[in-house]
N, C-alpha and C positions, 0 to 999 in steps of 0.2 A: 504493500500500500504506500509506503514512504516514497519509493521512486516516482510513483504517479503524482504525488503531491508536489515533489520538487519540479517535475515536468510542467505541472500546471502553473506554479509560481514563475518559472522561467518564461512561460508563454505570456503570462500577464505582464511581466516586467518588460518584455520586448515591445509591448503595445504602448508603454508610457512615452510621452514626448521627451526628446533629449533637451537638456538645458541649452539655451542659446547663448554663446559667449558674447561678452561685450566687445564690440569692435574697437581696437586700439590702434590707431594709425600714427605710429610714432617710432622714433629711434629707440634702441634698447636702453634701459635705465643706466647701464654702466658707461654709456658714451659720454664724452666731455660735454659740459653744459654750455659754456660760453664760447665754444668753437662753432658759432652759428652757421658758418659757411658750410660745414659738413652736414648740417641738418637742413640745408636749403631754406633757411629762414630769410624771408625778404623783408628787411628793415626799411622803415621810412627814411628817405634820403633828405636830410635837412641841410645839406651843403649848399643848396641853391637859394636858401632863404635870405632875403635882404630886408632891410628896415622899411623900404618903400612899398612893401607888399607885392613885389613883382616876382614872386616865387614861380618857378617853372612847374613845380609839382603842386598837386592839390593837397587836401588835408589827408592825414594818415587814415588808413582803413580801420585800424583799431588802436585803442589806448590800453596798454598793459601796465598797470601800476603795481609794482612789486612792493607790497606793504611790509614794512619792517617795524619791529617792536620798539617802543619808547623813543621814537625819533620825530614825533610830530606827525606821523603818518595818518592818524585819525582825523586831524585837522584838514589835511590835504584830501583825504577820502571824502570828507563832508563837502568840500568845495566841488570836487569832481562829480559826486553823486547828485548834488543839486543842479549843477550845470548840464551834465551830459545825460544823466538818467532821468531826471524829472523834467527839466526845461526842454531839452532837445529830444527826449524820449528815445534815446539810442538803446540798442539791444544789449543790456547789461547782465552779466552773470549775477545770479542771486544765491547767496549762501543759504543754508537751511534756517528756517524760522527759529528753531530751538537752540541753534548754536551759530549765530551769524559771525562770530569772531573766530571760527575754526581756521586752523592752519592746514592747508591742503598740500598733499604730497602726490604729484602726478605720476610718480613711479609706483604708487600703491594702486592696484587695480580697482579696489573698492572706491577709493577717493576719485580716481579718474572716471569711473562709471557715473558717479554723482555729478562731477564737473561736466560730463558730456550730455547731460539731460537737456531736453529741448527748452528753450527760453524765448518768450515773445518780447521781453523787455518791459512787459506790463505786469509781471508777477501773476500771470493768468494760470501758470502751473505751480502747484504747491510743492513743497519739498518732498512730500510723500508720493509724487507722481513722476518718477524718473522715466526718461525715454531717450532713444538715440538722438544724436545731434540733428536738429532740423535745419538750423542755420547757424552760421558762425557768429560768435559774440563780437560786439563792437567795443566793449569796455570790460576790463577785469580790475577789481578794486580790493580783492581779498588777500589775506596773508597766504603765502605759499612757500614751500620748500622748492626753490626754483629748479625747473628742468624744462628744456625747450619743447617737450611734448605739449606744454601749455599752448604753444602757438598753433598746434593742430586744431584748436577750438576757436581761434581768433581769425578775424578777417584781415588779410594782408593789404597794404604793407603795414608792418607793426611799428608802433612807437612805444618802446619800453621806457618806463619812468620809475624811479625810486626816490627815496629821501634818506639822507644821512644826518648824523648829529655829532657834535664834538664828543668823542668817546667817553671822556670823564663825566660829562653832563648826562649822557645816556645811562651810564652805570649808576650815577646818583639817583636818577629817576627810577630805574629798575629796582634799586635797593629797597625803596619804600613801597613801590607798587606791588612787587612780588614778595615783600617781607623777607628779603634775603638774610637779614640779621637774625631772624628767628630760626631759619634753617641752619645757619652756621652755629648758633648757640646750641641747638640740638646736637649737631655734629661734634661739638666740643666735649660732650659727655662721653664720646666714644673714641676720641683721639688724644693720645698723650701730648702731642705737640701743641694742643689747644687747652691744656689744663688750666692756664691762667684765666680762661673765660668761663670756667665751670660755675663760678659763683655769681656771674652777672651776664647780661646779654651783650653780644657783640654789636658794636655800633659802627657806622660808616667811618667815623673818625678813627677808630681802631685800624681800619683798613688803610686809610690815608696815611696814618703814621707808619704803618708797616712799609708801604710803598716808598715813602720819603726816606725811611731808614735804609731800605734796600738800595735806593739811588745813592745815598751818601756812602754806602759801603761798596759801591761800584759792582753791585750784583750779589755780593755776599756768597753764601753757601747754598744757593738754589732753594729748594723747598724748605730746608731746615731754617733758612733765614726769613722765609715768607710763608709761615704755616697757614695764614688766612687765605692767601692767594692759592696755595696748593689745595686747601679745602674747597675753595670756591670752584676750582676746576673739576674737583671730584664730586662735590655735592650735586652739581648740575652737569652730569655727563653729557657732552655734546652729541654723543651718539643717539640721544633721544631728541627728536626734532622739536618737540614742544619746549625743550629747555634751552634752545638756542637763544631765546629771548632773555634769559636770566644771567647767563655767565659772561665771561670775557670774550671780546671779539665777536659779539653776537651778530652784528650786522653783516660782517664778512661771511660768517657761516650761513646765515639766512640766504644771502644772495648767491652763494655758490651751491647751496644745498648740501654742503659737506662739513664735517667736523674738522677742526684744525689738525686733529690727530690722524685724519684720513690720509693715506698715501698719495691720493690724487689732489689733495687740497692745494698745495703750493702752486702747481701748474694751473689749476682752475682759477686760483686767486689772481695769478698773473694775467690770465685772459680777462678776468673781470676788470682789473685796473685798466687794461688796454681798451676795453669797451667804453669805460667812462672817459678815459683820456682822449680817445678818438671820437668821442661824442656819438657813439652808436647806442649808448644807454645814457639817458638824461638823469643825472643824480642831483636832485634838488638838495639844498643845504638849509637846514632848519634855522641856523643863525643868520641866514640871508634869505628869509622866506619871501619877502616882498620882491626881491630881484628874481628869485626862482619863479614866482608867479608871472612876472613879466615875460620871461623866456617861455613859460608854459603857454601863455596866450598866443605867442607867435607860432609855436609848434602846432597848436590845435587849430588855429584859424590863420593860416599863412598869408592869405590874400586880403585880409581885413586891414584897413587903415587904422592908425592909432586913434583911440577914442577914450579919453580919461574917464568920462562918466560911465561908459559901457564897461570898462575894465573894473571900476569900483563895484558896479552892480553885480558883475559875474563873480568876482573873487573875494568879496568881503567875507569875513569869517569871525567866529569866536574860537579861541584856542580850546581844544578838547583835553580832558583828563589832566588838567593842570593842578587843581586843588586837591585831587584825590589822594596824592601820595604825601601830603603835608601832615604827617601824623605827629602825635605828641612827642615822639622820641626823635624827631628830625633835628639834625644839627646844621647850623649855618656853616658853610664852607667858603673860604676865600676863593677868588679866581685862580690863584696859584695852586690851591689844593685840588680844585676840580681838574685843572690841567694835569696835575700829577697823576690822577687816576687814569689818564690815557697811556701812561708809560708802560704798564704791563699788557697793553692792548695794541701791539705793534701792527697787526693787520688792519684793525679798524682805524688806527691813526693814519696809516698809509692811504687807506680808502678815502678818509675824510679830506686829506690834503689834496689828493687827486681830484676829488669832486669839487673842492673849493677853487682850484686852478681852472678846471674845465668850465665852471660857472662864469668865471671872469672872461673866458674866451667866448662863451655864448653871448654874454652881454656886449662884448666888443663887436661881435659879428652882427647882432640883431639891433643893437642900440648904439651905433657909433658916435652919436651926439651925446657926449657924457653929461652935459648940462641938462638935456632933455630927460635922460635916464634918471638923473638925480631928482628932477622935478616930479617924475612919475612915482618914484619910490617915496618921496616926501608926501605926495598926495595920498598914497596908499596908507602910509603910517598914520597920517592925520585922520583919515577916514576910519581906520581900524580903532583908533583911540576913541573917537566919537561914538562908534557903534558899541564898543565895550562899555562905555559909561552909560549910554542910552539903554542898553539891554540889562545893565546891572540893577536898574530900577525894579522894584517889586512889581510883578505882573498885575497886581490888583490896584496899583496906583498909576496915574498918568505919568509918562516919562518926563523927566526934568531936563534932559539934554536934547536940544533940538538938532535934527539932522538936516543936511543940505538937500536940495530937491532931488538929486540923483540917488539919494539913499532913503527917501521917505517910504519906500515900499519894503524896507527891511523887516523880515519876520523873525523876531528874536527867538520865538519858540522853535522855529526850524533850525536856526543857527545853534541853539543849545543842544540839539539832538546829536549824540555821537552816532557812529556808523551802525552800531548794533540796533539802537532805538529806531534809526531811520529805516533800516531794512525791515524790522518787524512792523513798523507803522505802514510800510508799503504793502506788505502781505495782507495786513488787516484791512486796509482800504480796498484792495483788490477783492478780498473776500466779501466785503459789504457790497461792492459794486456788482458782483456776480450773483 
């Protein structure tokens, strides 16, 4: 009787439909990331752009913003979301409703399957309704462990953009946002080298003093002379993608998609620097955000004539996630101390210096009239100051700061939304509309 049962089971099993594999049209995950020529990635050519709007090429086919942690990227995403996704209704990738801040890994088949779902740009498809790619995206604004298979989902030619921050300032922000001191204090109970911190919490000032001491000793004795730095590298193992955001050299690891300990990292990092230096990747600089937005305007709308009023309307913002890391245990650091925190982050320091120099070249190419550029930057700073004071007024009270005519339509509530809130509100609005 048993053989007949097995035969029946085999027969029924053969009638079941086979699973349909997710189509992945991309290079293998092990291939170099920033050697884009090998991937046949067609980048947007900005070399013909001129200040007078006589660019030979049209606008880029898609905008790929590689969002990085604790660099001001949420502020930039807010600007691009309002301008490209809401106002211009471009086809924007939508992260899941329940986790809009997710970091995607295109080399992970499950992540890529979600990334490849159809999108109409109007949030008509919910996160629970995946489907094969129906059309290519015009805009990508989410965190990602970079790999060029992302471009399989985007419309060419591609304009890749990211943002960097002075490495010491980025680490200072991450320290409080991710409560790094709490994690190191917990690690101190297990590490003899950190026995001095077992009776109290580790502070950012402790790390600064260790870095300064290490510099004074010209490097000292490696990890033995810098137990906090050693613990920081080990508590946040770079092999875990979600922890790129918390450790040292975080931005470089995010943008290469590799850990600094990876055998391929050095070569990939060299390619990354070349992409920034040769202006194939536009790296905005947080400390020069107004200038970065001027360059962004010319890249997004290459044939538009300069219009100060239109520029202010498009790119006005409120800084996101600024207050949230000012906890009661925060310590004030001098500019020199913040700069010192860049010393153990040689990759991020090199990336920042390269991006800063490239931004100066962008400004020189696109805004050769220095006086005019300074006037535009000054107008932007003045407008941002007015909007910040205007929107700081209690929403239940009438604003006490008047805005100029070109800014009278400013929506403070929309400007206050971070990218997570904006995405969820978009889903909710689409659900009500349907």
